[in-house]
MIBA-696611 format. One line per 2 residues: their letters; for each residue x, y, z of N, C-alpha, C. Coordinates in steps of 0.05 Angstrom, whole numbers, m for minus. Atoms other than C-alpha are relative to their C-alpha. Layout:
% residues N
A = X/Y/Z/X/Y/Z/X/Y/Z ~ ...
% end
This chain:
% residues 196
MN = m26/8/m12/m347/m150/m686/0/m31/1 ~ m1/29/m1/m325/m222/m694/11/m9/27
NE = m8/11/m27/m307/m268/m635/29/7/7 ~ m28/m5/m6/m232/m258/m642/4/29/8
DR = m2/m29/m7/m239/m182/m641/m12/5/28 ~ 12/m4/m27/m285/m187/m580/20/m9/22
VR = m20/9/m19/m232/m228/m544/22/21/4 ~ m21/m20/m2/m179/m176/m561/m10/25/15
QH = 11/m23/m14/m226/m122/m536/0/m5/31 ~ m1/7/m28/m233/m158/m469/28/3/12
FA = m27/m3/m10/m158/m162/m462/8/30/2 ~ m8/m28/0/m149/m89/m481/m13/15/24
ES = 14/m13/m22/m201/m67/m430/13/m8/27 ~ m12/10/m24/m170/m110/m376/27/13/5
IE = m27/m13/m2/m100/m83/m390/m3/29/9 ~ 3/m29/m7/m125/m11/m387/m9/4/29
IK = 10/m3/m27/m163/m20/m322/23/m7/20 ~ m23/7/m17/m102/m55/m291/20/22/1
RR = m19/m22/1/m58/2/m314/m9/23/18 ~ 11/m22/m17/m104/53/m281/0/m8/30
AS = 0/10/m27/m110/10/m218/28/m1/13 ~ m27/0/m11/m34/8/m211/6/25/15
EL = m3/m25/m15/m40/79/m185/m7/m4/29 ~ 8/6/m27/m68/47/m122/23/m13/16
AP = m22/14/m12/1/18/m106/5/9/29 ~ m5/m8/m28/10/61/m43/m21/m11/19
LV = 21/12/m17/m57/36/m15/3/m30/2 ~ m5/29/m1/m40/m36/m33/22/m6/20
SR = m22/3/m19/25/m28/5/m9/4/29 ~ 11/m5/m27/m12/2/64/m17/m23/10
AA = 17/22/m8/m62/m55/64/18/m24/8 ~ m18/22/m7/m5/m106/64/13/4/27
SL = m13/m6/m26/29/m72/122/m20/m3/23 ~ 21/3/m20/m37/m70/160/m4/m30/7
IT = 4/29/m5/m46/m146/151/25/m11/13 ~ m25/10/m11/27/m160/166/2/7/30
GS = m1/m9/m28/23/m119/230/m18/m17/17 ~ 19/17/m15/m38/m159/252/12/m28/4
LL = m12/27/m2/m3/m226/237/23/0/20 ~ m22/m1/m18/59/m205/275/m9/4/29
DN = 11/m4/m26/15/m187/334/m20/m23/8 ~ 16/24/m5/m17/m257/334/m29/3/m9
GK = 26/m3/11/m77/m233/295/m5/m19/m23 ~ 8/16/23/m113/m266/237/m15/17/m20
VL = 16/m13/20/m149/m247/173/m25/m16/m5 ~ 25/11/8/m222/m262/162/m7/12/m27
SC = 6/m11/26/m247/m254/91/m28/m9/m8 ~ 27/6/9/m316/m251/58/m6/14/m26
GN = 10/m11/25/m352/m237/m7/m21/m19/m11 ~ 21/16/12/m408/m264/m51/8/m8/m28
GG = m5/9/28/m404/m304/m116/30/m1/m6 ~ m28/m1/7/m338/m290/m150/17/11/22
SA = m15/m12/m23/m317/m248/m90/3/m20/22 ~ m4/22/m19/m329/m309/m46/23/m17/m8
GD = m23/15/10/m281/m346/m90/26/14/5 ~ m24/m16/m6/m231/m289/m82/7/m2/30
AQ = m5/2/m29/m239/m292/m6/13/m27/6 ~ m11/26/m4/m224/m366/m8/28/m2/m12
HF = m26/0/13/m166/m356/m56/21/13/19 ~ m19/m13/m18/m133/m306/m8/6/m17/24
SA = m4/17/m23/m144/m352/51/18/m24/m6 ~ m17/23/8/m113/m411/14/29/8/m3
EM = m28/m10/3/m51/m370/m4/13/5/27 ~ m11/m6/m27/m43/m350/69/5/m26/16
LN = m2/24/m16/m56/m418/101/20/m20/m11 ~ m20/18/12/m13/m457/52/25/15/m5
RF = m23/m17/6/38/m413/18/m7/14/m26 ~ 3/m14/26/43/m363/m39/24/m9/m17
EM = m22/8/18/110/m364/m77/25/m7/16 ~ m24/7/m16/159/m372/m19/m8/m20/22
ER = 5/19/m21/165/m428/31/m1/15/27 ~ 3/m12/m27/140/m406/100/m21/m16/14
PG = 22/13/m15/95/m431/156/m27/12/m9 ~ 26/m10/7/21/m424/144/m7/24/18
LP = 8/m24/m14/m11/m358/165/m30/m2/6 ~ 28/3/m8/m78/m353/202/m19/18/m17
AV = 20/m14/17/m133/m335/152/m24/m18/m2 ~ 25/15/2/m206/m357/150/m19/13/m19
AL = 20/m10/18/m253/m349/92/m28/m7/12 ~ 26/4/m12/m323/m339/121/m21/m10/m19
TT = 18/9/22/m353/m365/56/m2/m30/m3 ~ m4/28/7/m336/m438/62/m16/m20/16
DS = 14/19/m17/m377/m470/118/m30/1/m7 ~ 28/m1/10/m443/m487/85/m20/m4/23
ST = 19/3/m23/m475/m510/151/m4/26/15 ~ 2/m26/m14/m459/m444/185/m15/20/m17
LT = 13/m19/17/m480/m403/125/m30/m4/m2 ~ 28/6/3/m546/m438/116/m16/2/26
SI = 15/m3/m25/m564/m440/189/m4/29/7 ~ 4/m29/m5/m552/m365/197/m21/11/m19
AN = 19/m10/20/m590/m350/133/m28/m9/6 ~ 26/11/m6/m647/m395/155/m12/12/26
DY = 10/m9/m26/m652/m373/228/m2/30/2 ~ 0/m29/m1/m638/m299/216/m5/11/m28
TF = 3/m10/28/m625/m270/147/26/m3/m14 ~ m24/3/16/m576/m278/90/19/24/5
DD = m16/m24/m5/m552/m207/107/18/m4/24 ~ m15/4/m25/m524/m234/173/21/m23/m2
IF = m17/24/1/m483/m293/147/29/5/6 ~ m28/m6/m6/m416/m258/154/2/14/27
SK = m3/m16/m25/m429/m210/212/m2/m17/25 ~ 1/18/m24/m449/m266/260/26/m15/3
QV = m26/13/m2/m384/m302/243/22/19/9 ~ m20/m20/m9/m343/m239/252/m3/5/30
RA = 4/m4/m28/m374/m228/320/9/m24/17 ~ m9/24/m14/m358/m300/340/30/m5/m2
LG = m28/7/4/m288/m306/311/19/23/1 ~ m17/m23/1/m261/m235/306/9/9/27
QP = m12/m10/m25/m215/m207/359/13/27/m6 ~ m14/m26/4/m186/m137/369/28/m5/m13
GD = m25/3/14/m127/m129/322/m1/m18/m24 ~ 4/15/24/m153/m178/270/m7/18/m23
VL = 7/m15/24/m165/m156/199/m23/m14/m15 ~ 21/11/18/m228/m166/156/7/9/m28
LA = m3/m6/29/m216/m171/81/m29/m3/m11 ~ 28/m2/9/m284/m149/54/0/5/m30
IT = m2/m2/29/m294/m160/m21/m29/3/m12 ~ 26/m4/14/m353/m131/m61/5/19/m23
TS = m6/m16/24/m349/m105/m132/m16/26/0 ~ 17/m23/0/m406/m56/m121/3/17/25
GN = 0/m13/m25/m394/m38/m49/m27/0/14 ~ 28/m1/m10/m468/m50/m37/m10/m27/10
SE = 8/26/m11/m469/m122/m12/m7/3/29 ~ 8/m5/m28/m509/m117/52/14/m18/20
NV = m13/18/m20/m479/m179/84/30/7/4 ~ m28/m9/m3/m408/m152/71/1/25/16
TR = 1/m25/m15/m427/m83/97/m5/m6/30 ~ 6/7/m28/m456/m114/161/25/m14/13
AC = m24/12/m11/m392/m155/169/20/22/8 ~ m18/m22/m6/m353/m90/167/m8/14/26
VA = 10/m13/m25/m397/m59/221/8/m18/24 ~ m7/19/m21/m386/m122/263/30/1/6
AH = m29/m1/m3/m311/m118/251/8/24/17 ~ m6/m24/m15/m309/m47/277/m8/m4/30
ER = 9/6/m27/m349/m69/338/20/m17/15 ~ m19/18/m12/m297/m122/351/29/11/2
GM = m27/m12/m1/m238/m74/345/18/m9/m22 ~ m15/10/23/m216/m101/278/3/23/m21
KI = m3/m18/22/m189/m63/218/m9/m14/m25 ~ 12/11/24/m215/m72/148/17/8/m24
VA = m11/m5/27/m183/m79/79/m24/m7/m18 ~ 24/4/17/m240/m70/29/9/1/m29
FT = m3/0/29/m237/m89/m45/m27/8/m11 ~ 25/m9/12/m290/m50/m82/4/8/m29
GR = m1/m11/27/m305/m19/m150/m20/22/m3 ~ 20/m21/6/m349/33/m183/5/24/18
DG = m4/m24/m17/m361/89/m132/5/m8/29 ~ m5/10/m27/m346/45/m71/m25/m7/15
GD = 26/7/m12/m420/40/m53/m3/7/29 ~ 5/m5/m28/m447/38/17/24/m6/18
LS = m23/9/m16/m385/3/43/20/23/4 ~ m19/m21/m1/m341/62/27/m6/20/22
GI = 8/m20/m20/m381/107/74/3/m9/29 ~ m3/8/m29/m371/64/136/28/m7/7
LG = m28/6/m6/m296/54/131/12/23/17 ~ m14/m20/m17/m253/89/183/27/7/m11
ED = m26/m9/10/m187/124/175/22/m21/3 ~ m20/21/m3/m149/62/198/m5/m23/m19
DV = 6/20/20/m182/20/144/12/8/m27 ~ m11/m6/27/m158/14/72/m20/m10/m21
EL = 18/8/23/m204/14/11/16/0/m25 ~ m13/3/27/m176/m12/m55/m23/0/m20
RV = 22/m3/18/m228/14/m104/9/0/m29 ~ m7/3/28/m220/m9/m176/m14/22/m16
PA = 12/m21/16/m232/49/m224/m14/m11/m25 ~ 14/12/23/m282/11/m267/m29/m4/8
QN = 29/6/m5/m357/m3/m274/m7/m29/m5 ~ 6/27/9/m355/m72/m305/9/m21/21
TA = m6/19/m22/m358/m129/m254/23/m18/m7 ~ m22/18/8/m312/m175/m293/27/14/2
RI = m25/m14/m2/m258/m122/m299/8/6/29 ~ m6/m5/m28/m264/m105/m225/11/m25/13
QE = m9/25/m12/m257/m178/m205/28/m7/m10 ~ m27/5/10/m196/m185/m250/21/15/16
VH = m19/m16/m16/m162/m129/m212/1/m9/29 ~ 0/11/m27/m184/m157/m145/19/m23/2
LV = m18/22/m1/m145/m219/m162/29/10/0 ~ m27/m12/0/m83/m177/m177/6/11/28
FI = m4/m10/m28/m93/m143/m109/7/m23/19 ~ m6/23/m18/m94/m211/m75/28/m9/m4
HC = m28/9/5/m29/m232/m108/20/20/10 ~ m18/m21/m11/3/m165/m91/2/m2/30
LC = 0/2/m29/m18/m171/m19/16/m24/10 ~ m15/25/m8/8/m243/m14/30/4/m3
DL = m28/m5/5/74/m222/m44/12/18/21 ~ m10/m20/m19/83/m161/1/0/m11/29
ID = 2/11/m27/61/m198/64/24/m20/4 ~ m22/19/m2/111/m254/51/27/15/2
RE = m25/m15/0/167/m204/36/5/14/27 ~ m3/m13/m26/153/m165/100/5/m20/22
LL = m3/19/m22/147/m226/144/27/m14/m2 ~ m25/14/3/209/m260/115/24/18/m3
GV = m22/m19/2/251/m197/109/14/0/m26 ~ m12/0/26/263/m203/35/2/29/m10
QE = m5/m28/7/294/m138/9/2/4/m30 ~ m4/m4/28/303/m150/m66/m24/12/m14
% end
């Protein structure tokens, strides 16, 4: 296979996984309503993930704090991946597995939402953050892939899991980005009362 054919194959695989993931539209809508409800009740969204998923957590937070496609006031969202002093002090004094859970316990309040992003569902620090979120009375929107991993097993009935029907990390991350943009769009529309 030459390079051009390989590029076309990547696109074809991405399109097919996105088509299959579009079946999750009811869950994406539910996740947006969960977040919107929290924001309307003076809550906030904390987000976390590792590597590319850390970038996704930051991307979501930036869209909320600044704006997405409509003009509106900033919305309270905090990416737990961005404070290098906090991350390294927790990892050094305790363990890397606690870098998010300690922040959730310090910053999370009942009614807040945790956006937990892990392509495998098996990131221990993300799983521990979810346990901490439940302890704090928070709800969870989880972006996963594959079989949902360990994270899937600890989610409650009030939480929402958006599990990409794929095995490949790159394809899962591509759909996670679409989820982020869908959430941002739906949250804005619900908050601003846009009906079109």
